N, CA, C and O atoms as a GROMACS GRO file, in nm:
protein
  252
    1UNK      N    1   0.145   0.449   1.701
    1UNK     CA    2   0.037   0.474   1.608
    1UNK      C    3  -0.094   0.443   1.678
    1UNK      O    4  -0.138   0.328   1.677
    2UNK      N    5  -0.156   0.542   1.739
    2UNK     CA    6  -0.285   0.528   1.806
    2UNK      C    7  -0.287   0.418   1.912
    2UNK      O    8  -0.394   0.365   1.943
    3UNK      N    9  -0.173   0.385   1.968
    3UNK     CA   10  -0.168   0.283   2.070
    3UNK      C   11  -0.175   0.140   2.018
    3UNK      O   12  -0.186   0.047   2.097
    4UNK      N   13  -0.168   0.123   1.888
    4UNK     CA   14  -0.172  -0.011   1.828
    4UNK      C   15  -0.037  -0.041   1.766
    4UNK      O   16   0.028   0.047   1.710
    5UNK      N   17   0.005  -0.167   1.777
    5UNK     CA   18   0.132  -0.206   1.716
    5UNK      C   19   0.115  -0.243   1.569
    5UNK      O   20   0.203  -0.213   1.488
    6UNK      N   21   0.004  -0.307   1.535
    6UNK     CA   22  -0.021  -0.350   1.397
    6UNK      C   23  -0.166  -0.319   1.361
    6UNK      O   24  -0.254  -0.316   1.448
    7UNK      N   25  -0.190  -0.296   1.233
    7UNK     CA   26  -0.323  -0.255   1.189
    7UNK      C   27  -0.374  -0.345   1.076
    7UNK      O   28  -0.297  -0.413   1.008
    8UNK      N   29  -0.506  -0.343   1.057
    8UNK     CA   30  -0.569  -0.407   0.942
    8UNK      C   31  -0.596  -0.298   0.840
    8UNK      O   32  -0.660  -0.197   0.870
    9UNK      N   33  -0.547  -0.318   0.718
    9UNK     CA   34  -0.566  -0.221   0.611
    9UNK      C   35  -0.678  -0.270   0.520
    9UNK      O   36  -0.682  -0.387   0.483
   10UNK      N   37  -0.771  -0.180   0.485
   10UNK     CA   38  -0.880  -0.212   0.393
   10UNK      C   39  -0.873  -0.110   0.281
   10UNK      O   40  -0.874   0.011   0.305
   11UNK      N   41  -0.866  -0.159   0.156
   11UNK     CA   42  -0.859  -0.069   0.043
   11UNK      C   43  -0.961  -0.102  -0.063
   11UNK      O   44  -0.978  -0.219  -0.099
   12UNK      N   45  -1.028   0.000  -0.114
   12UNK     CA   46  -1.127  -0.013  -0.220
   12UNK      C   47  -1.079   0.063  -0.342
   12UNK      O   48  -1.042   0.180  -0.331
   13UNK      N   49  -1.079  -0.001  -0.459
   13UNK     CA   50  -1.040   0.060  -0.585
   13UNK      C   51  -0.897   0.114  -0.574
   13UNK      O   52  -0.807   0.039  -0.537
   14UNK      N   53  -0.875   0.241  -0.603
   14UNK     CA   54  -0.740   0.298  -0.594
   14UNK      C   55  -0.685   0.288  -0.452
   14UNK      O   56  -0.564   0.273  -0.433
   15UNK      N   57  -0.774   0.295  -0.354
   15UNK     CA   58  -0.732   0.280  -0.214
   15UNK      C   59  -0.669   0.143  -0.188
   15UNK      O   60  -0.585   0.129  -0.099
   16UNK      N   61  -0.710   0.043  -0.266
   16UNK     CA   62  -0.649  -0.089  -0.254
   16UNK      C   63  -0.502  -0.086  -0.295
   16UNK      O   64  -0.418  -0.149  -0.231
   17UNK      N   65  -0.473  -0.013  -0.401
   17UNK     CA   66  -0.334   0.003  -0.443
   17UNK      C   67  -0.252   0.077  -0.339
   17UNK      O   68  -0.137   0.042  -0.313
   18UNK      N   69  -0.312   0.179  -0.280
   18UNK     CA   70  -0.243   0.255  -0.176
   18UNK      C   71  -0.220   0.166  -0.053
   18UNK      O   72  -0.112   0.170   0.007
   19UNK      N   73  -0.321   0.086  -0.017
   19UNK     CA   74  -0.307  -0.005   0.098
   19UNK      C   75  -0.198  -0.110   0.072
   19UNK      O   76  -0.121  -0.143   0.162
   20UNK      N   77  -0.193  -0.162  -0.052
   20UNK     CA   78  -0.087  -0.258  -0.085
   20UNK      C   79   0.050  -0.195  -0.073
   20UNK      O   80   0.143  -0.256  -0.021
   21UNK      N   81   0.064  -0.072  -0.121
   21UNK     CA   82   0.192  -0.002  -0.113
   21UNK      C   83   0.232   0.021   0.032
   21UNK      O   84   0.348   0.003   0.068
   22UNK      N   85   0.136   0.059   0.116
   22UNK     CA   86   0.164   0.079   0.258
   22UNK      C   87   0.210  -0.052   0.322
   22UNK      O   88   0.308  -0.054   0.396
   23UNK      N   89   0.139  -0.161   0.293
   23UNK     CA   90   0.176  -0.291   0.350
   23UNK      C   91   0.314  -0.334   0.304
   23UNK      O   92   0.389  -0.396   0.379
   24UNK      N   93   0.348  -0.302   0.180
   24UNK     CA   94   0.480  -0.336   0.126
   24UNK      C   95   0.589  -0.252   0.193
   24UNK      O   96   0.696  -0.303   0.227
   25UNK      N   97   0.561  -0.123   0.210
   25UNK     CA   98   0.660  -0.033   0.268
   25UNK      C   99   0.678  -0.053   0.418
   25UNK      O  100   0.789  -0.038   0.470
   26UNK      N  101   0.569  -0.086   0.487
   26UNK     CA  102   0.574  -0.095   0.634
   26UNK      C  103   0.515  -0.227   0.682
   26UNK      O  104   0.414  -0.227   0.752
   27UNK      N  105   0.576  -0.340   0.648
   27UNK     CA  106   0.520  -0.470   0.687
   27UNK      C  107   0.514  -0.489   0.838
   27UNK      O  108   0.433  -0.569   0.887
   28UNK      N  109   0.596  -0.418   0.911
   28UNK     CA  110   0.594  -0.430   1.057
   28UNK      C  111   0.467  -0.369   1.117
   28UNK      O  112   0.434  -0.398   1.232
   29UNK      N  113   0.396  -0.286   1.041
   29UNK     CA  114   0.273  -0.224   1.089
   29UNK      C  115   0.148  -0.292   1.036
   29UNK      O  116   0.039  -0.274   1.092
   30UNK      N  117   0.160  -0.370   0.930
   30UNK     CA  118   0.043  -0.429   0.864
   30UNK      C  119   0.020  -0.572   0.911
   30UNK      O  120   0.100  -0.662   0.883
   31UNK      N  121  -0.089  -0.593   0.981
   31UNK     CA  122  -0.124  -0.728   1.026
   31UNK      C  123  -0.205  -0.801   0.919
   31UNK      O  124  -0.180  -0.918   0.890
   32UNK      N  125  -0.302  -0.730   0.861
   32UNK     CA  126  -0.389  -0.788   0.758
   32UNK      C  127  -0.411  -0.686   0.647
   32UNK      O  128  -0.402  -0.566   0.669
   33UNK      N  129  -0.441  -0.738   0.527
   33UNK     CA  130  -0.470  -0.653   0.412
   33UNK      C  131  -0.596  -0.705   0.346
   33UNK      O  132  -0.602  -0.820   0.303
   34UNK      N  133  -0.699  -0.620   0.337
   34UNK     CA  134  -0.826  -0.655   0.274
   34UNK      C  135  -0.840  -0.568   0.150
   34UNK      O  136  -0.838  -0.446   0.159
   35UNK      N  137  -0.856  -0.633   0.032
   35UNK     CA  138  -0.870  -0.560  -0.094
   35UNK      C  139  -1.008  -0.585  -0.151
   35UNK      O  140  -1.053  -0.699  -0.158
   36UNK      N  141  -1.075  -0.477  -0.193
   36UNK     CA  142  -1.208  -0.485  -0.252
   36UNK      C  143  -1.201  -0.414  -0.387
   36UNK      O  144  -1.179  -0.293  -0.393
   37UNK      N  145  -1.220  -0.491  -0.498
   37UNK     CA  146  -1.215  -0.434  -0.633
   37UNK      C  147  -1.092  -0.343  -0.647
   37UNK      O  148  -1.103  -0.228  -0.689
   38UNK      N  149  -0.978  -0.397  -0.612
   38UNK     CA  150  -0.856  -0.317  -0.597
   38UNK      C  151  -0.795  -0.275  -0.729
   38UNK      O  152  -0.794  -0.350  -0.827
   39UNK      N  153  -0.743  -0.152  -0.731
   39UNK     CA  154  -0.660  -0.105  -0.840
   39UNK      C  155  -0.516  -0.141  -0.812
   39UNK      O  156  -0.481  -0.174  -0.698
   40UNK      N  157  -0.433  -0.134  -0.914
   40UNK     CA  158  -0.290  -0.158  -0.895
   40UNK      C  159  -0.249  -0.303  -0.898
   40UNK      O  160  -0.140  -0.336  -0.853
   41UNK      N  161  -0.335  -0.392  -0.951
   41UNK     CA  162  -0.299  -0.534  -0.954
   41UNK      C  163  -0.245  -0.580  -1.090
   41UNK      O  164  -0.215  -0.698  -1.107
   42UNK      N  165  -0.232  -0.489  -1.185
   42UNK     CA  166  -0.182  -0.525  -1.317
   42UNK      C  167  -0.031  -0.542  -1.319
   42UNK      O  168   0.035  -0.533  -1.216
   43UNK      N  169   0.023  -0.566  -1.438
   43UNK     CA  170   0.168  -0.586  -1.453
   43UNK      C  171   0.245  -0.457  -1.430
   43UNK      O  172   0.358  -0.460  -1.383
   44UNK      N  173   0.183  -0.343  -1.464
   44UNK     CA  174   0.250  -0.215  -1.447
   44UNK      C  175   0.182  -0.134  -1.337
   44UNK      O  176   0.062  -0.145  -1.315
   45UNK      N  177   0.260  -0.054  -1.270
   45UNK     CA  178   0.205   0.034  -1.167
   45UNK      C  179   0.170   0.166  -1.235
   45UNK      O  180   0.253   0.225  -1.303
   46UNK      N  181   0.047   0.211  -1.217
   46UNK     CA  182   0.002   0.333  -1.283
   46UNK      C  183   0.076   0.454  -1.227
   46UNK      O  184   0.119   0.453  -1.112
   47UNK      N  185   0.091   0.560  -1.307
   47UNK     CA  186   0.155   0.682  -1.257
   47UNK      C  187   0.083   0.740  -1.136
   47UNK      O  188   0.147   0.795  -1.046
   48UNK      N  189  -0.050   0.730  -1.132
   48UNK     CA  190  -0.125   0.782  -1.018
   48UNK      C  191  -0.089   0.707  -0.890
   48UNK      O  192  -0.074   0.768  -0.784
   49UNK      N  193  -0.075   0.575  -0.898
   49UNK     CA  194  -0.037   0.496  -0.781
   49UNK      C  195   0.106   0.527  -0.739
   49UNK      O  196   0.135   0.536  -0.620
   50UNK      N  197   0.195   0.542  -0.836
   50UNK     CA  198   0.333   0.580  -0.803
   50UNK      C  199   0.337   0.713  -0.730
   50UNK      O  200   0.413   0.730  -0.634
   51UNK      N  201   0.256   0.808  -0.776
   51UNK     CA  202   0.253   0.940  -0.713
   51UNK      C  203   0.198   0.935  -0.571
   51UNK      O  204   0.230   1.021  -0.489
   52UNK      N  205   0.114   0.834  -0.542
   52UNK     CA  206   0.055   0.825  -0.408
   52UNK      C  207   0.154   0.773  -0.304
   52UNK      O  208   0.127   0.781  -0.185
   53UNK      N  209   0.268   0.721  -0.348
   53UNK     CA  210   0.367   0.668  -0.254
   53UNK      C  211   0.506   0.723  -0.290
   53UNK      O  212   0.592   0.648  -0.336
   54UNK      N  213   0.527   0.853  -0.271
   54UNK     CA  214   0.652   0.915  -0.316
   54UNK      C  215   0.777   0.867  -0.246
   54UNK      O  216   0.887   0.885  -0.298
   55UNK      N  217   0.763   0.806  -0.129
   55UNK     CA  218   0.883   0.764  -0.055
   55UNK      C  219   0.913   0.616  -0.070
   55UNK      O  220   1.003   0.565  -0.004
   56UNK      N  221   0.841   0.546  -0.155
   56UNK     CA  222   0.861   0.401  -0.172
   56UNK      C  223   1.000   0.372  -0.224
   56UNK      O  224   1.062   0.276  -0.180
   57UNK      N  225   1.049   0.451  -0.319
   57UNK     CA  226   1.180   0.423  -0.376
   57UNK      C  227   1.291   0.441  -0.274
   57UNK      O  228   1.394   0.374  -0.282
   58UNK      N  229   1.273   0.531  -0.178
   58UNK     CA  230   1.374   0.551  -0.075
   58UNK      C  231   1.382   0.431   0.018
   58UNK      O  232   1.491   0.396   0.064
   59UNK      N  233   1.268   0.369   0.046
   59UNK     CA  234   1.265   0.258   0.143
   59UNK      C  235   1.301   0.124   0.076
   59UNK      O  236   1.375   0.045   0.134
   60UNK      N  237   1.249   0.099  -0.045
   60UNK     CA  238   1.264  -0.033  -0.104
   60UNK      C  239   1.361  -0.038  -0.219
   60UNK      O  240   1.397  -0.147  -0.263
   61UNK      N  241   1.404   0.075  -0.271
   61UNK     CA  242   1.494   0.076  -0.385
   61UNK      C  243   1.422   0.091  -0.516
   61UNK      O  244   1.484   0.128  -0.616
   62UNK      N  245   1.292   0.063  -0.521
   62UNK     CA  246   1.211   0.081  -0.641
   62UNK      C  247   1.065   0.079  -0.604
   62UNK      O  248   1.028   0.043  -0.492
   63UNK      N  249   0.980   0.117  -0.700
   63UNK     CA  250   0.836   0.114  -0.675
   63UNK      C  251   0.777  -0.001  -0.751
   63UNK      O  252   0.656  -0.023  -0.745
   0.00000   0.00000   0.00000
């Protein structure tokens, strides 16, 4: 991945939810996670966030 082994993820609003999902799915690639006014921190995952990570259920068993 661009010659880097691990990356810092920065997510703003809905991008924060996407960054969290990426870090959850690929912890071997995520060194740090920075969230700014992040979406997706409630008790339920919104349908929009679920749609942004269609392969999460294949990797983790659930979203």
